N, C-alpha and C positions, 0 to 999 in steps of 0.2 A: 517569612512572606515570600508570596511570591510579586515578583513585580516584572510586569511587561516592560521591554524596550520594542519602541517601533523605531524601525530604520526607514524614514520617511524622505531619504535623496531622491536626488533623479535629474536629468537636463530638461526633460521635457520634449526629446525630438522624437521617440519611436514610435509615437501615434497622430506625429503632426498631420495634420493641423488641429485637429481636435486639442492635442497635449504640445503645449509650449512652457517655454522658460521659464513663465510668471504663473502657469498653470498646469505642470506634470500630471499625468494619468492617475497619480494616486488620489489626487484632491476631485476629480471628476465622480459625477455617478452613472459608471458605465454599467454597474448592473444592478441596476436600484435606485429608488429614493435616495440613498447614502453614497456616499463617496468609498473608495475601496479604502481609504485611510481610515474614516469614519466605522467600515464594516470589522478591518481589523482590531481598532480599540474596541469596539461593541463584542466582541468573540471573545478576546483576552477576558472584559469586566464580567463574563459570565462563571470564569472560573472559582473554586475554591478558594479562600484565604488570598484574594490579589490585590494588591496592593494599586494607587495611582501610576500610570505607566510615565515612563522616562520616553521621551519621543527624544529623534537626534535628527535632525532638518537643518536645513543652508540659511543662510541667513533673510535670504529673498523670500523664505517661504513660512517665517514666523508668524506672520499674521494670518493666514490661511490657517496653519495649524491650531493657531488659538482660537480663530472663529470658527473651525470645525468642531473641536473640543467642546466649544461651549455650546453649539448646537444639539449637540449628544446628550449634554450634561454634565461632562466629566471633570470633576473638581481635584485640585491638588497635585495635575500632571506636571511636571518637571518637563522643561523645551529646552536643548542642548543644542546650541547653534555653530552648526562649523564653519569655521572661518574660510576653509577651502575645501573642495572635495577630496578626501583621503581613503576612499572607499570602505567597506566593512568592520575591518580589524580595528583602527583606529576609531570608527564609532561606536562600536561594542566597547573598548576597553573606558572610552569618557563614560558611556554609561555605567559600567561597572564600578568607576569610582564614586557617581553618583547614587548608585545603588548600597554601598556601602557603606556612603552617610547617614542614608535612611534605615537601616539594619545590618549590620553586623553579618546577621545569619540567613541575609534572602536569596533567595534564588532569581536568577533570572529567564525569562522568557523572551528569547530575540525574535521577531517577527517583522517581515517587509512588509512595508505598508500598500504594496502595490497588487499584491494577488490576491484573485477571486479564489473564494472557497466557498462550490456549492454547498445546500444542504445535504446530510448524508445520515440514513439510519445509524442509531448507536448499535455497536456490536457489545453483548456482556463480556464483563471478563472473566 
């Protein structure tokens, strides 16, 4: 099973004043009706044999994550709360431990929550 890991940290300083500590850019609808976070989750959810996502975020954003997952009807997601910002590697390590509990043979797909991916035509393989 493929398990999307959504890295949703961030301090909200790069797009100030729109983005701020309690509402960083990944939770804003900057490119469409849904937030960058929601768009990331929805892209991952379209893949084959995909499980519920694991979201790594700060304690300050736990309610934003839960609410935005609810809005796009994602069930069974795990939310891992970082007690303090520690960057990418520790966040992925925590998610890997959670993924192993779900499925010992899971494959993780690690995605940042704040990227914009425009539609592109599919390329045949």
